[in-house]
N, CA, C and O atoms as a GROMACS GRO file, in nm:
protein
  296
    1UNK      N    1   0.394  -2.791  -0.849
    1UNK     CA    2   0.464  -2.817  -0.974
    1UNK      C    3   0.501  -2.685  -1.040
    1UNK      O    4   0.420  -2.593  -1.052
    2UNK      N    5   0.624  -2.680  -1.082
    2UNK     CA    6   0.673  -2.564  -1.155
    2UNK      C    7   0.666  -2.596  -1.304
    2UNK      O    8   0.722  -2.696  -1.350
    3UNK      N    9   0.598  -2.514  -1.378
    3UNK     CA   10   0.585  -2.537  -1.521
    3UNK      C   11   0.616  -2.408  -1.596
    3UNK      O   12   0.623  -2.300  -1.537
    4UNK      N   13   0.634  -2.423  -1.726
    4UNK     CA   14   0.659  -2.308  -1.811
    4UNK      C   15   0.546  -2.206  -1.798
    4UNK      O   16   0.572  -2.086  -1.785
    5UNK      N   17   0.422  -2.253  -1.800
    5UNK     CA   18   0.308  -2.160  -1.792
    5UNK      C   19   0.300  -2.093  -1.655
    5UNK      O   20   0.261  -1.977  -1.645
    6UNK      N   21   0.337  -2.166  -1.550
    6UNK     CA   22   0.336  -2.106  -1.416
    6UNK      C   23   0.443  -1.996  -1.406
    6UNK      O   24   0.419  -1.891  -1.347
    7UNK      N   25   0.560  -2.021  -1.462
    7UNK     CA   26   0.665  -1.919  -1.462
    7UNK      C   27   0.622  -1.797  -1.542
    7UNK      O   28   0.648  -1.684  -1.501
    8UNK      N   29   0.558  -1.820  -1.655
    8UNK     CA   30   0.512  -1.708  -1.737
    8UNK      C   31   0.403  -1.629  -1.667
    8UNK      O   32   0.400  -1.506  -1.676
    9UNK      N   33   0.314  -1.697  -1.598
    9UNK     CA   34   0.209  -1.629  -1.522
    9UNK      C   35   0.269  -1.546  -1.409
    9UNK      O   36   0.229  -1.432  -1.386
   10UNK      N   37   0.366  -1.604  -1.340
   10UNK     CA   38   0.434  -1.531  -1.232
   10UNK      C   39   0.506  -1.410  -1.287
   10UNK      O   40   0.502  -1.303  -1.226
   11UNK      N   41   0.571  -1.426  -1.401
   11UNK     CA   42   0.640  -1.314  -1.465
   11UNK      C   43   0.542  -1.200  -1.494
   11UNK      O   44   0.572  -1.084  -1.469
   12UNK      N   45   0.425  -1.235  -1.546
   12UNK     CA   46   0.324  -1.132  -1.579
   12UNK      C   47   0.274  -1.059  -1.454
   12UNK      O   48   0.236  -0.943  -1.462
   13UNK      N   49   0.275  -1.126  -1.340
   13UNK     CA   50   0.237  -1.059  -1.215
   13UNK      C   51   0.336  -0.947  -1.184
   13UNK      O   52   0.296  -0.839  -1.141
   14UNK      N   53   0.463  -0.973  -1.206
   14UNK     CA   54   0.566  -0.871  -1.184
   14UNK      C   55   0.563  -0.764  -1.292
   14UNK      O   56   0.583  -0.646  -1.262
   15UNK      N   57   0.538  -0.802  -1.416
   15UNK     CA   58   0.543  -0.711  -1.531
   15UNK      C   59   0.412  -0.630  -1.539
   15UNK      O   60   0.329  -0.654  -1.627
   16UNK      N   61   0.397  -0.538  -1.449
   16UNK     CA   62   0.272  -0.461  -1.435
   16UNK      C   63   0.236  -0.381  -1.560
   16UNK      O   64   0.117  -0.365  -1.590
   17UNK      N   65   0.335  -0.331  -1.633
   17UNK     CA   66   0.306  -0.248  -1.750
   17UNK      C   67   0.304  -0.328  -1.880
   17UNK      O   68   0.293  -0.270  -1.989
   18UNK      N   69   0.314  -0.460  -1.869
   18UNK     CA   70   0.311  -0.550  -1.986
   18UNK      C   71   0.416  -0.514  -2.091
   18UNK      O   72   0.391  -0.528  -2.210
   19UNK      N   73   0.532  -0.470  -2.046
   19UNK     CA   74   0.639  -0.431  -2.138
   19UNK      C   75   0.723  -0.550  -2.183
   19UNK      O   76   0.802  -0.538  -2.277
   20UNK      N   77   0.707  -0.663  -2.117
   20UNK     CA   78   0.789  -0.778  -2.149
   20UNK      C   79   0.915  -0.786  -2.066
   20UNK      O   80   1.001  -0.872  -2.089
   21UNK      N   81   0.927  -0.695  -1.970
   21UNK     CA   82   1.041  -0.698  -1.879
   21UNK      C   83   0.998  -0.644  -1.742
   21UNK      O   84   0.897  -0.575  -1.729
   22UNK      N   85   1.077  -0.679  -1.642
   22UNK     CA   86   1.051  -0.636  -1.505
   22UNK      C   87   1.156  -0.535  -1.466
   22UNK      O   88   1.276  -0.562  -1.475
   23UNK      N   89   1.112  -0.417  -1.423
   23UNK     CA   90   1.208  -0.315  -1.383
   23UNK      C   91   1.204  -0.294  -1.231
   23UNK      O   92   1.126  -0.358  -1.160
   24UNK      N   93   1.287  -0.206  -1.185
   24UNK     CA   94   1.301  -0.179  -1.042
   24UNK      C   95   1.168  -0.143  -0.977
   24UNK      O   96   1.134  -0.197  -0.872
   25UNK      N   97   1.093  -0.053  -1.037
   25UNK     CA   98   0.966  -0.009  -0.978
   25UNK      C   99   0.866  -0.124  -0.967
   25UNK      O  100   0.792  -0.133  -0.870
   26UNK      N  101   0.865  -0.211  -1.067
   26UNK     CA  102   0.771  -0.324  -1.064
   26UNK      C  103   0.807  -0.423  -0.954
   26UNK      O  104   0.718  -0.474  -0.885
   27UNK      N  105   0.935  -0.450  -0.937
   27UNK     CA  106   0.977  -0.540  -0.828
   27UNK      C  107   0.940  -0.480  -0.694
   27UNK      O  108   0.887  -0.549  -0.607
   28UNK      N  109   0.969  -0.354  -0.676
   28UNK     CA  110   0.937  -0.289  -0.549
   28UNK      C  111   0.787  -0.290  -0.524
   28UNK      O  112   0.744  -0.309  -0.410
   29UNK      N  113   0.708  -0.269  -0.626
   29UNK     CA  114   0.562  -0.269  -0.613
   29UNK      C  115   0.511  -0.406  -0.567
   29UNK      O  116   0.432  -0.415  -0.473
   30UNK      N  117   0.556  -0.511  -0.634
   30UNK     CA  118   0.509  -0.646  -0.600
   30UNK      C  119   0.545  -0.682  -0.457
   30UNK      O  120   0.466  -0.746  -0.388
   31UNK      N  121   0.665  -0.643  -0.413
   31UNK     CA  122   0.707  -0.677  -0.278
   31UNK      C  123   0.663  -0.574  -0.174
   31UNK      O  124   0.694  -0.588  -0.055
   32UNK      N  125   0.591  -0.470  -0.216
   32UNK     CA  126   0.539  -0.372  -0.123
   32UNK      C  127   0.646  -0.284  -0.061
   32UNK      O  128   0.629  -0.233   0.050
   33UNK      N  129   0.756  -0.267  -0.131
   33UNK     CA  130   0.868  -0.190  -0.079
   33UNK      C  131   0.849  -0.042  -0.113
   33UNK      O  132   0.860  -0.003  -0.229
   34UNK      N  133   0.823   0.038  -0.014
   34UNK     CA  134   0.810   0.182  -0.035
   34UNK      C  135   0.928   0.258   0.022
   34UNK      O  136   0.933   0.381   0.015
   35UNK      N  137   1.022   0.186   0.079
   35UNK     CA  138   1.138   0.248   0.141
   35UNK      C  139   1.244   0.282   0.037
   35UNK      O  140   1.286   0.196  -0.040
   36UNK      N  141   1.287   0.404   0.035
   36UNK     CA  142   1.394   0.443  -0.056
   36UNK      C  143   1.528   0.385  -0.014
   36UNK      O  144   1.621   0.378  -0.094
   37UNK      N  145   1.538   0.343   0.111
   37UNK     CA  146   1.663   0.288   0.162
   37UNK      C  147   1.699   0.156   0.094
   37UNK      O  148   1.817   0.121   0.088
   38UNK      N  149   1.602   0.083   0.044
   38UNK     CA  150   1.627  -0.048  -0.016
   38UNK      C  151   1.646  -0.044  -0.167
   38UNK      O  152   1.665  -0.149  -0.228
   39UNK      N  153   1.643   0.072  -0.229
   39UNK     CA  154   1.654   0.081  -0.374
   39UNK      C  155   1.784   0.019  -0.424
   39UNK      O  156   1.783  -0.054  -0.523
   40UNK      N  157   1.894   0.045  -0.358
   40UNK     CA  158   2.023  -0.010  -0.401
   40UNK      C  159   2.021  -0.162  -0.394
   40UNK      O  160   2.072  -0.228  -0.484
   41UNK      N  161   1.964  -0.218  -0.290
   41UNK     CA  162   1.958  -0.364  -0.277
   41UNK      C  163   1.878  -0.425  -0.392
   41UNK      O  164   1.920  -0.524  -0.451
   42UNK      N  165   1.763  -0.366  -0.426
   42UNK     CA  166   1.682  -0.415  -0.536
   42UNK      C  167   1.757  -0.400  -0.669
   42UNK      O  168   1.753  -0.490  -0.753
   43UNK      N  169   1.824  -0.288  -0.687
   43UNK     CA  170   1.900  -0.266  -0.811
   43UNK      C  171   2.012  -0.368  -0.824
   43UNK      O  172   2.041  -0.416  -0.934
   44UNK      N  173   2.076  -0.401  -0.713
   44UNK     CA  174   2.181  -0.504  -0.714
   44UNK      C  175   2.125  -0.640  -0.757
   44UNK      O  176   2.191  -0.714  -0.829
   45UNK      N  177   2.005  -0.672  -0.712
   45UNK     CA  178   1.941  -0.797  -0.751
   45UNK      C  179   1.913  -0.798  -0.901
   45UNK      O  180   1.940  -0.898  -0.969
   46UNK      N  181   1.859  -0.689  -0.952
   46UNK     CA  182   1.833  -0.680  -1.096
   46UNK      C  183   1.963  -0.697  -1.174
   46UNK      O  184   1.967  -0.771  -1.272
   47UNK      N  185   2.068  -0.629  -1.132
   47UNK     CA  186   2.196  -0.638  -1.200
   47UNK      C  187   2.249  -0.781  -1.203
   47UNK      O  188   2.305  -0.825  -1.303
   48UNK      N  189   2.230  -0.853  -1.093
   48UNK     CA  190   2.275  -0.992  -1.085
   48UNK      C  191   2.200  -1.081  -1.185
   48UNK      O  192   2.259  -1.172  -1.244
   49UNK      N  193   2.071  -1.056  -1.204
   49UNK     CA  194   1.987  -1.140  -1.289
   49UNK      C  195   1.993  -1.097  -1.435
   49UNK      O  196   1.977  -1.179  -1.525
   50UNK      N  197   2.017  -0.969  -1.458
   50UNK     CA  198   2.011  -0.906  -1.591
   50UNK      C  199   2.133  -0.941  -1.676
   50UNK      O  200   2.231  -0.867  -1.679
   51UNK      N  201   2.127  -1.055  -1.744
   51UNK     CA  202   2.241  -1.105  -1.820
   51UNK      C  203   2.267  -1.026  -1.949
   51UNK      O  204   2.380  -1.024  -1.998
   52UNK      N  205   2.164  -0.962  -2.004
   52UNK     CA  206   2.186  -0.884  -2.126
   52UNK      C  207   2.214  -0.736  -2.097
   52UNK      O  208   2.228  -0.655  -2.190
   53UNK      N  209   2.221  -0.702  -1.971
   53UNK     CA  210   2.262  -0.568  -1.924
   53UNK      C  211   2.176  -0.454  -1.980
   53UNK      O  212   2.227  -0.348  -2.016
   54UNK      N  213   2.045  -0.478  -1.987
   54UNK     CA  214   1.956  -0.372  -2.035
   54UNK      C  215   1.883  -0.299  -1.921
   54UNK      O  216   1.800  -0.212  -1.946
   55UNK      N  217   1.914  -0.337  -1.797
   55UNK     CA  218   1.857  -0.267  -1.683
   55UNK      C  219   1.726  -0.323  -1.633
   55UNK      O  220   1.666  -0.269  -1.540
   56UNK      N  221   1.680  -0.432  -1.694
   56UNK     CA  222   1.556  -0.495  -1.650
   56UNK      C  223   1.569  -0.646  -1.667
   56UNK      O  224   1.668  -0.696  -1.721
   57UNK      N  225   1.467  -0.718  -1.620
   57UNK     CA  226   1.468  -0.864  -1.624
   57UNK      C  227   1.365  -0.910  -1.727
   57UNK      O  228   1.245  -0.886  -1.711
   58UNK      N  229   1.413  -0.976  -1.831
   58UNK     CA  230   1.325  -1.031  -1.933
   58UNK      C  231   1.273  -1.168  -1.891
   58UNK      O  232   1.317  -1.224  -1.790
   59UNK      N  233   1.179  -1.220  -1.968
   59UNK     CA  234   1.117  -1.349  -1.935
   59UNK      C  235   1.220  -1.460  -1.927
   59UNK      O  236   1.217  -1.539  -1.833
   60UNK      N  237   1.311  -1.469  -2.022
   60UNK     CA  238   1.409  -1.578  -2.019
   60UNK      C  239   1.503  -1.564  -1.899
   60UNK      O  240   1.541  -1.665  -1.839
   61UNK      N  241   1.540  -1.442  -1.865
   61UNK     CA  242   1.623  -1.420  -1.745
   61UNK      C  243   1.547  -1.460  -1.619
   61UNK      O  244   1.603  -1.521  -1.528
   62UNK      N  245   1.420  -1.426  -1.615
   62UNK     CA  246   1.335  -1.462  -1.501
   62UNK      C  247   1.326  -1.614  -1.487
   62UNK      O  248   1.344  -1.668  -1.378
   63UNK      N  249   1.297  -1.682  -1.598
   63UNK     CA  250   1.287  -1.827  -1.595
   63UNK      C  251   1.419  -1.890  -1.549
   63UNK      O  252   1.420  -1.980  -1.466
   64UNK      N  253   1.530  -1.840  -1.605
   64UNK     CA  254   1.661  -1.896  -1.568
   64UNK      C  255   1.690  -1.882  -1.420
   64UNK      O  256   1.736  -1.977  -1.356
   65UNK      N  257   1.664  -1.765  -1.364
   65UNK     CA  258   1.696  -1.744  -1.222
   65UNK      C  259   1.602  -1.827  -1.135
   65UNK      O  260   1.646  -1.884  -1.035
   66UNK      N  261   1.475  -1.834  -1.171
   66UNK     CA  262   1.382  -1.914  -1.091
   66UNK      C  263   1.420  -2.061  -1.095
   66UNK      O  264   1.416  -2.129  -0.992
   67UNK      N  265   1.455  -2.112  -1.211
   67UNK     CA  266   1.493  -2.252  -1.223
   67UNK      C  267   1.624  -2.280  -1.148
   67UNK      O  268   1.640  -2.386  -1.089
   68UNK      N  269   1.717  -2.186  -1.152
   68UNK     CA  270   1.842  -2.208  -1.080
   68UNK      C  271   1.820  -2.199  -0.929
   68UNK      O  272   1.883  -2.274  -0.853
   69UNK      N  273   1.734  -2.110  -0.884
   69UNK     CA  274   1.705  -2.100  -0.742
   69UNK      C  275   1.639  -2.227  -0.689
   69UNK      O  276   1.660  -2.268  -0.575
   70UNK      N  277   1.559  -2.287  -0.774
   70UNK     CA  278   1.488  -2.410  -0.735
   70UNK      C  279   1.565  -2.534  -0.777
   70UNK      O  280   1.517  -2.646  -0.759
   71UNK      N  281   1.686  -2.514  -0.833
   71UNK     CA  282   1.776  -2.622  -0.874
   71UNK      C  283   1.708  -2.717  -0.971
   71UNK      O  284   1.712  -2.839  -0.956
   72UNK      N  285   1.643  -2.657  -1.073
   72UNK     CA  286   1.577  -2.735  -1.176
   72UNK      C  287   1.664  -2.730  -1.302
   72UNK      O  288   1.708  -2.623  -1.344
   73UNK      N  289   1.688  -2.844  -1.358
   73UNK     CA  290   1.769  -2.855  -1.480
   73UNK      C  291   1.680  -2.841  -1.602
   73UNK      O  292   1.568  -2.891  -1.604
   74UNK      N  293   1.732  -2.772  -1.706
   74UNK     CA  294   1.658  -2.760  -1.833
   74UNK      C  295   1.652  -2.892  -1.904
   74UNK      O  296   1.595  -2.902  -2.013
   0.00000   0.00000   0.00000
């Protein structure tokens, strides 16, 4: 079951510095990516999700992308 609290818990796993947003380094850390070759690919993913164009993924952006990936309607 996907719930609001589960999405928030998952978000906090990514948000290692508790800043309220997920940045490139945090995504790479969670996925174990140490290759510099993949930085552009990760940055492209952030750009696609980052609707407010601040360079990181906020909680609402995270929830929206997860719900759309799982085809869940609000």
